[in-house]
N, CA, C and O atoms as a printed pandas DataFrame, in Angstrom:
     atom_number atom_name residue_name chain_id  residue_number  x_coord  y_coord  z_coord
0              1         N          UNK        A               1  -72.242  -94.201 -190.366
1              2        CA          UNK        A               1  -71.349  -94.386 -191.255
2              3         C          UNK        A               1  -70.025  -93.454 -190.379
3              4         O          UNK        A               1  -70.234  -92.394 -189.789
4              5         N          UNK        A               2  -68.816  -94.073 -190.467
5              6        CA          UNK        A               2  -67.631  -93.671 -189.675
6              7         C          UNK        A               2  -66.975  -93.103 -190.962
7              8         O          UNK        A               2  -66.734  -93.917 -191.853
8              9         N          UNK        A               3  -66.687  -91.908 -191.144
9             10        CA          UNK        A               3  -65.807  -91.229 -192.034
10            11         C          UNK        A               3  -64.300  -91.078 -191.990
11            12         O          UNK        A               3  -63.694  -90.668 -191.001
12            13         N          UNK        A               4  -63.750  -91.431 -193.112
13            14        CA          UNK        A               4  -62.246  -91.746 -193.807
14            15         C          UNK        A               4  -61.336  -91.326 -192.555
15            16         O          UNK        A               4  -60.736  -92.036 -191.747
16            17         N          UNK        A               5  -61.437  -89.919 -192.666
17            18        CA          UNK        A               5  -60.305  -88.964 -191.729
18            19         C          UNK        A               5  -60.494  -90.355 -190.194
19            20         O          UNK        A               5  -59.607  -91.031 -189.673
20            21         N          UNK        A               6  -61.945  -90.313 -189.906
21            22        CA          UNK        A               6  -61.583  -91.110 -188.310
22            23         C          UNK        A               6  -60.952  -92.418 -188.337
23            24         O          UNK        A               6  -60.298  -92.887 -187.406
24            25         N          UNK        A               7  -61.222  -93.087 -189.654
25            26        CA          UNK        A               7  -60.650  -94.439 -189.756
26            27         C          UNK        A               7  -59.093  -94.445 -189.636
27            28         O          UNK        A               7  -58.482  -95.306 -189.004
28            29         N          UNK        A               8  -58.389  -93.193 -190.437
29            30        CA          UNK        A               8  -57.216  -93.112 -190.673
30            31         C          UNK        A               8  -56.686  -92.783 -189.342
31            32         O          UNK        A               8  -55.790  -93.562 -189.019
32            33         N          UNK        A               9  -56.894  -92.065 -188.643
33            34        CA          UNK        A               9  -56.726  -91.444 -187.225
34            35         C          UNK        A               9  -56.099  -92.810 -186.500
35            36         O          UNK        A               9  -54.932  -92.974 -186.147
36            37         N          UNK        A              10  -57.339  -93.845 -186.367
37            38        CA          UNK        A              10  -57.355  -95.172 -185.543
38            39         C          UNK        A              10  -56.293  -95.634 -185.930
39            40         O          UNK        A              10  -55.360  -95.870 -185.162
40            41         N          UNK        A              11  -56.268  -95.811 -187.020
41            42        CA          UNK        A              11  -54.996  -96.209 -187.433
42            43         C          UNK        A              11  -53.812  -95.905 -187.461
43            44         O          UNK        A              11  -52.963  -96.601 -188.017
44            45         N          UNK        A              12  -53.519  -94.573 -186.734
45            46        CA          UNK        A              12  -52.053  -94.226 -186.375
46            47         C          UNK        A              12  -51.611  -94.606 -185.286
47            48         O          UNK        A              12  -50.385  -94.622 -185.170
48            49         N          UNK        A              13  -52.571  -95.097 -183.969
49            50        CA          UNK        A              13  -52.197  -95.425 -183.201
50            51         C          UNK        A              13  -53.644  -95.670 -181.913
51            52         O          UNK        A              13  -54.536  -94.822 -181.878
52            53         N          UNK        A              14  -53.670  -96.498 -181.264
53            54        CA          UNK        A              14  -54.665  -96.919 -180.347
54            55         C          UNK        A              14  -54.699  -96.104 -179.282
55            56         O          UNK        A              14  -55.765  -96.249 -178.684
56            57         N          UNK        A              15  -53.937  -95.245 -178.746
57            58        CA          UNK        A              15  -53.993  -93.996 -177.933
58            59         C          UNK        A              15  -53.177  -92.719 -178.568
59            60         O          UNK        A              15  -52.121  -92.824 -179.193
60            61         N          UNK        A              16  -53.777  -91.659 -178.324
61            62        CA          UNK        A              16  -53.046  -90.706 -178.710
62            63         C          UNK        A              16  -52.172  -89.984 -177.788
63            64         O          UNK        A              16  -52.411  -88.876 -177.306
64            65         N          UNK        A              17  -51.269  -90.617 -177.609
65            66        CA          UNK        A              17  -49.998  -89.984 -176.318
66            67         C          UNK        A              17  -49.155  -88.953 -176.666
67            68         O          UNK        A              17  -49.182  -88.554 -177.830
68            69         N          UNK        A              18  -48.235  -88.332 -175.675
69            70        CA          UNK        A              18  -47.060  -87.612 -176.060
70            71         C          UNK        A              18  -45.759  -88.557 -176.336
71            72         O          UNK        A              18  -44.618  -88.137 -176.524
72            73         N          UNK        A              19  -46.084  -89.633 -176.323
73            74        CA          UNK        A              19  -44.978  -90.978 -176.716
74            75         C          UNK        A              19  -45.080  -91.139 -178.228
75            76         O          UNK        A              19  -44.138  -91.610 -178.866
76            77         N          UNK        A              20  -46.146  -90.774 -178.770
77            78        CA          UNK        A              20  -45.779  -90.752 -180.138
78            79         C          UNK        A              20  -44.913  -90.147 -180.995
79            80         O          UNK        A              20  -44.670  -88.950 -180.843
80            81         N          UNK        A              21  -44.243  -90.975 -182.150
81            82        CA          UNK        A              21  -43.034  -90.381 -182.704
82            83         C          UNK        A              21  -43.616  -89.648 -183.644
83            84         O          UNK        A              21  -44.783  -89.689 -184.035
84            85         N          UNK        A              22  -42.230  -88.590 -184.179
85            86        CA          UNK        A              22  -42.724  -87.200 -185.407
86            87         C          UNK        A              22  -43.917  -87.713 -186.161
87            88         O          UNK        A              22  -45.010  -87.149 -186.111
88            89         N          UNK        A              23  -43.631  -89.016 -187.003
89            90        CA          UNK        A              23  -44.404  -89.259 -188.108
90            91         C          UNK        A              23  -45.679  -89.428 -187.334
91            92         O          UNK        A              23  -46.544  -88.609 -187.646
92            93         N          UNK        A              24  -45.974  -90.199 -186.499
93            94        CA          UNK        A              24  -47.181  -90.555 -186.145
94            95         C          UNK        A              24  -47.865  -89.041 -185.626
95            96         O          UNK        A              24  -48.945  -88.731 -186.128
96            97         N          UNK        A              25  -47.292  -88.204 -184.723
97            98        CA          UNK        A              25  -47.967  -87.040 -184.552
98            99         C          UNK        A              25  -48.459  -86.365 -185.873
99           100         O          UNK        A              25  -49.660  -86.096 -185.908
100          101         N          UNK        A              26  -47.917  -86.143 -186.654
101          102        CA          UNK        A              26  -47.761  -85.685 -188.147
102          103         C          UNK        A              26  -48.943  -85.903 -188.934
103          104         O          UNK        A              26  -49.738  -85.136 -189.477
104          105         N          UNK        A              27  -48.818  -87.516 -188.830
105          106        CA          UNK        A              27  -50.254  -88.168 -189.575
106          107         C          UNK        A              27  -51.303  -88.068 -188.370
107          108         O          UNK        A              27  -52.410  -87.740 -188.799
108          109         N          UNK        A              28  -51.276  -88.226 -187.224
109          110        CA          UNK        A              28  -52.658  -87.363 -186.607
110          111         C          UNK        A              28  -53.208  -86.138 -186.637
111          112         O          UNK        A              28  -54.400  -85.863 -186.493
112          113         N          UNK        A              29  -52.356  -85.448 -186.819
113          114        CA          UNK        A              29  -52.564  -84.054 -187.158
114          115         C          UNK        A              29  -53.340  -83.682 -188.039
115          116         O          UNK        A              29  -54.238  -82.840 -188.020
116          117         N          UNK        A              30  -52.739  -84.738 -189.289
117          118        CA          UNK        A              30  -53.561  -84.107 -190.495
118          119         C          UNK        A              30  -54.651  -84.790 -190.750
119          120         O          UNK        A              30  -55.458  -84.368 -191.578
120          121         N          UNK        A              31  -54.876  -86.127 -189.976
121          122        CA          UNK        A              31  -56.389  -86.868 -189.771
122          123         C          UNK        A              31  -57.050  -85.922 -189.220
123          124         O          UNK        A              31  -57.937  -85.535 -189.982
124          125         N          UNK        A              32  -57.024  -85.263 -188.058
125          126        CA          UNK        A              32  -57.507  -84.881 -187.494
126          127         C          UNK        A              32  -58.263  -83.356 -188.178
127          128         O          UNK        A              32  -59.460  -83.075 -188.237
128          129         N          UNK        A              33  -57.062  -82.549 -188.641
129          130        CA          UNK        A              33  -57.404  -81.956 -189.686
130          131         C          UNK        A              33  -58.344  -81.739 -190.657
131          132         O          UNK        A              33  -58.977  -80.738 -190.991
132          133         N          UNK        A              34  -58.297  -83.382 -191.222
133          134        CA          UNK        A              34  -59.246  -83.743 -192.237
134          135         C          UNK        A              34  -60.465  -83.828 -191.777
135          136         O          UNK        A              34  -61.400  -83.585 -192.540
136          137         N          UNK        A              35  -60.725  -84.234 -190.272
137          138        CA          UNK        A              35  -62.098  -84.530 -189.807
138          139         C          UNK        A              35  -63.599  -83.462 -190.467
139          140         O          UNK        A              35  -63.828  -82.269 -190.264
140          141         N          UNK        A              36  -64.152  -84.176 -191.037
141          142        CA          UNK        A              36  -65.765  -83.516 -191.409
142          143         C          UNK        A              36  -66.910  -83.177 -189.833
143          144         O          UNK        A              36  -67.214  -83.987 -188.958
144          145         N          UNK        A              37  -67.249  -81.952 -189.935
145          146        CA          UNK        A              37  -68.048  -81.813 -188.791
146          147         C          UNK        A              37  -69.360  -81.469 -189.377
147          148         O          UNK        A              37  -69.543  -81.039 -190.516
148          149         N          UNK        A              38  -70.019  -81.643 -188.711
149          150        CA          UNK        A              38  -70.366  -82.413 -187.463
150          151         C          UNK        A              38  -69.709  -84.200 -187.444
151          152         O          UNK        A              38  -69.554  -84.897 -188.447
152          153         N          UNK        A              39  -69.392  -84.639 -185.889
153          154        CA          UNK        A              39  -68.762  -85.579 -185.968
154          155         C          UNK        A              39  -69.963  -86.811 -185.989
155          156         O          UNK        A              39  -70.843  -86.371 -185.249
156          157         N          UNK        A              40  -70.357  -88.034 -186.458
157          158        CA          UNK        A              40  -70.979  -88.807 -186.507
158          159         C          UNK        A              40  -71.416  -89.618 -185.043
159          160         O          UNK        A              40  -70.340  -89.765 -184.464
160          161         N          UNK        A              41  -72.302  -90.099 -184.345
161          162        CA          UNK        A              41  -72.131  -90.992 -183.194
162          163         C          UNK        A              41  -71.213  -92.106 -183.226
163          164         O          UNK        A              41  -70.643  -92.662 -182.288
164          165         N          UNK        A              42  -71.148  -92.423 -184.931
165          166        CA          UNK        A              42  -70.081  -93.573 -185.250
166          167         C          UNK        A              42  -68.836  -93.155 -185.202
167          168         O          UNK        A              42  -68.030  -93.863 -184.599
168          169         N          UNK        A              43  -68.450  -92.096 -185.731
169          170        CA          UNK        A              43  -66.973  -91.126 -185.187
170          171         C          UNK        A              43  -66.607  -90.815 -183.777
171          172         O          UNK        A              43  -65.468  -90.808 -183.310
172          173         N          UNK        A              44  -67.738  -90.555 -183.152
173          174        CA          UNK        A              44  -67.434  -90.541 -181.846
174          175         C          UNK        A              44  -67.003  -91.594 -181.097
175          176         O          UNK        A              44  -65.888  -91.565 -180.576
176          177         N          UNK        A              45  -67.842  -92.642 -180.959
177          178        CA          UNK        A              45  -67.158  -93.896 -180.282
178          179         C          UNK        A              45  -66.114  -94.435 -180.962
179          180         O          UNK        A              45  -65.437  -95.229 -180.309
180          181         N          UNK        A              46  -65.694  -94.176 -182.406
181          182        CA          UNK        A              46  -64.079  -94.419 -182.734
182          183         C          UNK        A              46  -63.098  -93.984 -181.949
183          184         O          UNK        A              46  -62.181  -94.657 -181.477
184          185         N          UNK        A              47  -63.380  -92.440 -181.768
185          186        CA          UNK        A              47  -62.647  -91.488 -181.179
186          187         C          UNK        A              47  -62.597  -91.504 -179.685
187          188         O          UNK        A              47  -61.484  -91.732 -179.210
188          189         N          UNK        A              48  -63.284  -91.367 -179.106
189          190        CA          UNK        A              48  -63.299  -91.389 -177.324
190          191         C          UNK        A              48  -61.944  -92.703 -176.916
191          192         O          UNK        A              48  -60.987  -92.450 -176.184
192          193         N          UNK        A              49  -62.120  -93.699 -177.409
193          194        CA          UNK        A              49  -60.700  -94.634 -177.258
194          195         C          UNK        A              49  -59.552  -94.264 -177.284
195          196         O          UNK        A              49  -58.742  -94.739 -176.488
196          197         N          UNK        A              50  -59.194  -93.322 -178.209
197          198        CA          UNK        A              50  -58.080  -92.728 -178.444
198          199         C          UNK        A              50  -57.180  -91.702 -177.205
199          200         O          UNK        A              50  -56.003  -91.456 -176.941
200          201         N          UNK        A              51  -58.596  -91.304 -176.662
201          202        CA          UNK        A              51  -57.878  -90.525 -175.598
202          203         C          UNK        A              51  -57.422  -91.267 -174.217
203          204         O          UNK        A              51  -58.240  -91.963 -173.615
204          205         N          UNK        A              52  -56.140  -91.103 -173.752
205          206        CA          UNK        A              52  -55.423  -91.882 -173.147
206          207         C          UNK        A              52  -56.051  -91.741 -171.526
207          208         O          UNK        A              52  -56.388  -90.578 -171.307
208          209         N          UNK        A              53  -56.228  -92.457 -170.617
209          210        CA          UNK        A              53  -56.440  -92.456 -169.254
210          211         C          UNK        A              53  -56.137  -91.168 -168.535
211          212         O          UNK        A              53  -56.834  -90.322 -167.975
212          213         N          UNK        A              54  -54.663  -91.343 -168.781
213          214        CA          UNK        A              54  -53.956  -90.580 -167.688
214          215         C          UNK        A              54  -54.040  -89.158 -168.218
215          216         O          UNK        A              54  -53.417  -88.410 -167.464
216          217         N          UNK        A              55  -54.656  -88.439 -169.372
217          218        CA          UNK        A              55  -54.851  -87.473 -169.423
218          219         C          UNK        A              55  -53.858  -86.888 -170.533
219          220         O          UNK        A              55  -54.157  -85.794 -171.012
220          221         N          UNK        A              56  -53.286  -87.206 -170.753
221          222        CA          UNK        A              56  -52.503  -86.894 -171.901
222          223         C          UNK        A              56  -52.930  -86.228 -172.764
223          224         O          UNK        A              56  -54.044  -86.374 -173.267
224          225         N          UNK        A              57  -51.946  -85.224 -173.129
225          226        CA          UNK        A              57  -52.613  -84.034 -174.194
226          227         C          UNK        A              57  -52.032  -84.726 -175.738
227          228         O          UNK        A              57  -52.717  -84.555 -176.746
228          229         N          UNK        A              58  -51.100  -85.284 -175.786
229          230        CA          UNK        A              58  -50.561  -85.786 -177.374
230          231         C          UNK        A              58  -50.247  -84.364 -177.983
231          232         O          UNK        A              58  -50.567  -84.166 -179.155
232          233         N          UNK        A              59  -49.656  -83.391 -177.273
233          234        CA          UNK        A              59  -49.096  -82.252 -178.076
234          235         C          UNK        A              59  -50.387  -81.281 -178.398
235          236         O          UNK        A              59  -50.358  -80.433 -179.290
236          237         N          UNK        A              60  -51.465  -81.510 -177.593
237          238        CA          UNK        A              60  -52.591  -80.822 -177.886
238          239         C          UNK        A              60  -53.623  -81.715 -179.263
239          240         O          UNK        A              60  -54.506  -81.281 -180.003
240          241         N          UNK        A              61  -53.209  -82.628 -179.175
241          242        CA          UNK        A              61  -54.092  -83.374 -180.008
242          243         C          UNK        A              61  -55.468  -84.039 -179.665
243          244         O          UNK        A              61  -56.434  -84.257 -180.397
244          245         N          UNK        A              62  -55.292  -84.272 -178.468
245          246        CA          UNK        A              62  -56.287  -84.415 -177.563
246          247         C          UNK        A              62  -57.329  -83.655 -177.573
247          248         O          UNK        A              62  -58.428  -84.006 -178.003
248          249         N          UNK        A              63  -57.011  -82.360 -177.014
249          250        CA          UNK        A              63  -57.870  -80.994 -176.816
250          251         C          UNK        A              63  -58.548  -80.806 -178.478
251          252         O          UNK        A              63  -59.710  -80.451 -178.676
252          253         N          UNK        A              64  -57.741  -81.064 -179.365
253          254        CA          UNK        A              64  -58.584  -81.088 -180.521
254          255         C          UNK        A              64  -59.758  -82.191 -180.901
255          256         O          UNK        A              64  -60.752  -81.887 -181.560
256          257         N          UNK        A              65  -59.546  -83.264 -180.486
257          258        CA          UNK        A              65  -60.249  -84.248 -180.520
258          259         C          UNK        A              65  -61.733  -83.654 -179.531
259          260         O          UNK        A              65  -62.838  -83.278 -179.923
260          261         N          UNK        A              66  -61.124  -83.789 -178.053
261          262        CA          UNK        A              66  -62.651  -83.169 -177.453
262          263         C          UNK        A              66  -63.345  -82.055 -177.932
263          264         O          UNK        A              66  -64.573  -82.096 -177.850
264          265         N          UNK        A              67  -62.765  -80.981 -178.458
265          266        CA          UNK        A              67  -63.575  -79.956 -179.179
266          267         C          UNK        A              67  -63.927  -80.246 -180.179
267          268         O          UNK        A              67  -64.649  -79.400 -180.705
268          269         N          UNK        A              68  -63.682  -81.406 -180.924
269          270        CA          UNK        A              68  -64.536  -81.790 -181.955
270          271         C          UNK        A              68  -65.626  -82.728 -181.888
271          272         O          UNK        A              68  -66.636  -82.802 -182.589
272          273         N          UNK        A              69  -65.221  -83.466 -180.872
273          274        CA          UNK        A              69  -66.660  -84.070 -180.261
274          275         C          UNK        A              69  -67.710  -83.438 -179.305
275          276         O          UNK        A              69  -68.793  -83.963 -179.049
276          277         N          UNK        A              70  -67.248  -82.189 -178.779
277          278        CA          UNK        A              70  -68.231  -81.364 -177.981
278          279         C          UNK        A              70  -69.117  -80.930 -179.221
279          280         O          UNK        A              70  -70.273  -81.333 -179.347
280          281         N          UNK        A              71  -68.489  -80.062 -180.151
281          282        CA          UNK        A              71  -69.502  -79.733 -181.358
282          283         C          UNK        A              71  -70.484  -80.440 -182.026
283          284         O          UNK        A              71  -71.356  -79.970 -182.757
284          285         N          UNK        A              72  -70.225  -82.018 -181.626
285          286        CA          UNK        A              72  -71.145  -82.819 -182.396
286          287         C          UNK        A              72  -72.850  -82.434 -181.569
287          288         O          UNK        A              72  -73.027  -82.180 -180.378
288          289         N          UNK        A              73  -73.893  -82.508 -182.662
289          290        CA          UNK        A              73  -75.320  -82.144 -181.852
290          291         C          UNK        A              73  -75.502  -83.697 -181.700
291          292         O          UNK        A              73  -76.650  -83.986 -181.360
292          293         N          UNK        A              74  -75.053  -84.269 -181.789
293          294        CA          UNK        A              74  -75.093  -85.933 -180.964
294          295         C          UNK        A              74  -74.870  -85.762 -179.450
295          296         O          UNK        A              74  -75.683  -86.073 -178.579
296          297         N          UNK        A              75  -73.743  -85.264 -179.276
297          298        CA          UNK        A              75  -72.973  -85.162 -177.812
298          299         C          UNK        A              75  -73.743  -84.011 -176.794
299          300         O          UNK        A              75  -74.032  -82.876 -177.172
300          301         N          UNK        A              76  -73.987  -84.502 -175.550
301          302        CA          UNK        A              76  -73.275  -85.890 -175.130
302          303         C          UNK        A              76  -73.844  -87.345 -175.438
303          304         O          UNK        A              76  -74.983  -87.496 -175.880
304          305         N          UNK        A              77  -73.011  -88.370 -175.188
305          306        CA          UNK        A              77  -73.289  -89.610 -175.592
306          307         C          UNK        A              77  -72.820  -90.378 -173.509
307          308         O          UNK        A              77  -71.746  -90.910 -173.227
308          309         N          UNK        A              78  -73.865  -90.180 -172.612
309          310        CA          UNK        A              78  -73.635  -90.443 -171.844
310          311         C          UNK        A              78  -73.150  -91.941 -171.570
311          312         O          UNK        A              78  -72.788  -92.341 -170.464
312          313         N          UNK        A              79  -73.196  -92.734 -172.767
313          314        CA          UNK        A              79  -72.603  -94.541 -172.435
314          315         C          UNK        A              79  -71.152  -94.436 -172.629
315          316         O          UNK        A              79  -70.403  -95.390 -172.418
316          317         N          UNK        A              80  -70.651  -93.006 -173.126
317          318        CA          UNK        A              80  -69.300  -93.200 -173.382
318          319         C          UNK        A              80  -68.491  -92.671 -172.051
319          320         O          UNK        A              80  -67.305  -92.915 -171.830
320          321         N          UNK        A              81  -69.282  -91.969 -171.285
321          322        CA          UNK        A              81  -68.649  -91.175 -170.432
322          323         C          UNK        A              81  -68.674  -92.135 -168.483
323          324         O          UNK        A              81  -68.406  -91.459 -167.490
324          325         N          UNK        A              82  -68.929  -93.238 -168.390
325          326        CA          UNK        A              82  -69.114  -94.141 -167.499
326          327         C          UNK        A              82  -67.553  -94.055 -166.802
327          328         O          UNK        A              82  -67.515  -93.564 -165.674
328          329         N          UNK        A              83  -66.391  -94.462 -167.352
329          330        CA          UNK        A              83  -65.288  -94.672 -166.641
330          331         C          UNK        A              83  -64.938  -93.490 -166.151
331          332         O          UNK        A              83  -64.480  -92.663 -166.939
332          333         N          UNK        A              84  -65.058  -93.200 -164.942
333          334        CA          UNK        A              84  -64.514  -92.040 -164.077
334          335         C          UNK        A              84  -63.054  -92.068 -163.797
335          336         O          UNK        A              84  -62.493  -91.043 -163.408
336          337         N          UNK        A              85  -62.555  -92.924 -163.932
337          338        CA          UNK        A              85  -61.059  -93.128 -163.817
338          339         C          UNK        A              85  -60.401  -92.751 -164.825
339          340         O          UNK        A              85  -59.200  -92.725 -164.554
340          341         N          UNK        A              86  -60.738  -92.292 -166.385
341          342        CA          UNK        A              86  -60.144  -91.902 -166.843
342          343         C          UNK        A              86  -60.308  -90.360 -167.191
343          344         O          UNK        A              86  -61.481  -90.014 -167.330
344          345         N          UNK        A              87  -59.607  -89.637 -167.311
345          346        CA          UNK        A              87  -58.897  -88.119 -167.123
346          347         C          UNK        A              87  -59.753  -87.529 -168.440
347          348         O          UNK        A              87  -60.004  -86.328 -168.339
348          349         N          UNK        A              88  -60.051  -87.929 -169.186
349          350        CA          UNK        A              88  -60.430  -87.509 -170.380
350          351         C          UNK        A              88  -62.019  -87.400 -170.189
351          352         O          UNK        A              88  -62.570  -86.432 -170.714
352          353         N          UNK        A              89  -62.721  -88.238 -169.542
353          354        CA          UNK        A              89  -64.116  -88.771 -169.092
354          355         C          UNK        A              89  -64.101  -87.541 -168.342
355          356         O          UNK        A              89  -64.744  -86.567 -168.736
356          357         N          UNK        A              90  -63.581  -87.523 -167.545
357          358        CA          UNK        A              90  -63.488  -86.786 -166.112
358          359         C          UNK        A              90  -63.683  -85.060 -166.930
359          360         O          UNK        A              90  -64.786  -84.525 -166.823
360          361         N          UNK        A              91  -62.881  -84.535 -167.475
361          362        CA          UNK        A              91  -63.113  -83.491 -168.256
362          363         C          UNK        A              91  -63.891  -83.136 -168.865
363          364         O          UNK        A              91  -64.206  -81.970 -168.628
364          365         N          UNK        A              92  -64.632  -83.808 -169.923
365          366        CA          UNK        A              92  -65.719  -84.146 -170.497
366          367         C          UNK        A              92  -67.249  -83.904 -169.331
367          368         O          UNK        A              92  -68.227  -83.174 -169.493
368          369         N          UNK        A              93  -66.954  -84.712 -168.355
369          370        CA          UNK        A              93  -68.471  -84.966 -167.672
370          371         C          UNK        A              93  -68.156  -83.482 -167.066
371          372         O          UNK        A              93  -69.125  -82.736 -167.207
372          373         N          UNK        A              94  -67.045  -82.880 -166.430
373          374        CA          UNK        A              94  -66.714  -81.277 -165.839
374          375         C          UNK        A              94  -67.216  -80.071 -166.691
375          376         O          UNK        A              94  -67.775  -79.076 -166.231
376          377         N          UNK        A              95  -66.942  -80.301 -167.949
377          378        CA          UNK        A              95  -67.270  -79.219 -168.849
378          379         C          UNK        A              95  -68.967  -79.370 -168.946
379          380         O          UNK        A              95  -69.747  -78.424 -168.836
380          381         N          UNK        A              96  -69.322  -80.703 -169.165
381          382        CA          UNK        A              96  -70.721  -80.384 -169.480
382          383         C          UNK        A              96  -71.498  -80.314 -168.069
383          384         O          UNK        A              96  -72.687  -80.035 -168.216
384          385         N          UNK        A              97  -71.085  -80.507 -166.723
385          386        CA          UNK        A              97  -71.714  -80.265 -165.798
386          387         C          UNK        A              97  -71.527  -78.525 -165.870
387          388         O          UNK        A              97  -72.566  -77.899 -165.662
388          389         N          UNK        A              98  -70.487  -77.851 -166.101
389          390        CA          UNK        A              98  -70.234  -76.529 -165.930
390          391         C          UNK        A              98  -71.383  -76.048 -167.479
391          392         O          UNK        A              98  -71.612  -74.840 -167.530
392          393         N          UNK        A              99  -71.879  -76.700 -168.346
393          394        CA          UNK        A              99  -73.173  -76.398 -169.211
394          395         C          UNK        A              99  -74.462  -76.620 -168.798
395          396         O          UNK        A              99  -75.554  -76.334 -169.289
396          397         N          UNK        A             100  -74.131  -77.166 -167.835
397          398        CA          UNK        A             100  -75.763  -77.335 -167.040
398          399         C          UNK        A             100  -76.505  -78.812 -167.768
399          400         O          UNK        A             100  -77.714  -79.023 -167.668
400          401         N          UNK        A             101  -75.523  -79.788 -168.522
401          402        CA          UNK        A             101  -75.872  -80.934 -168.830
402          403         C          UNK        A             101  -75.417  -81.892 -167.541
403          404         O          UNK        A             101  -74.513  -81.770 -166.714
404          405         N          UNK        A             102  -76.437  -82.888 -167.740
405          406        CA          UNK        A             102  -76.184  -83.847 -166.290
406          407         C          UNK        A             102  -76.815  -84.962 -167.020
407          408         O          UNK        A             102  -77.626  -84.730 -167.917
408          409         N          UNK        A             103  -76.464  -86.238 -166.659
409          410        CA          UNK        A             103  -76.982  -87.592 -167.213
410          411         C          UNK        A             103  -78.293  -87.473 -166.159
411          412         O          UNK        A             103  -78.501  -86.766 -165.173
412          413         N          UNK        A             104  -79.207  -88.689 -166.970
413          414        CA          UNK        A             104  -80.644  -88.950 -166.182
414          415         C          UNK        A             104  -80.272  -89.606 -165.186
415          416         O          UNK        A             104  -79.297  -90.356 -165.211
416          417         N          UNK        A             105  -80.993  -89.409 -164.191
417          418        CA          UNK        A             105  -81.066  -90.023 -163.136
418          419         C          UNK        A             105  -81.389  -91.829 -163.332
419          420         O          UNK        A             105  -81.483  -92.551 -162.339
């Protein structure tokens, strides 16, 4: 089941980018701070599309999402890491490889 903070965060914008206005950044920060940990697989599936393919950090918000996702005991979810043209997917994959995790062959 997806938590309420994730639903609200997904309602702020379809992507978290530096183009968000001040009220969107404030709302996104509030919802990220309200995330209950660990994130469920449903939460992770809803949050991954918020990470823009160009690697935009959204004033650091996307790094907060990355850390929250990585802290889940359900991570990694390799089926979400197929689009290697997405810079955030590449960051996740590099960090996983550095930690000794690799997709099944």
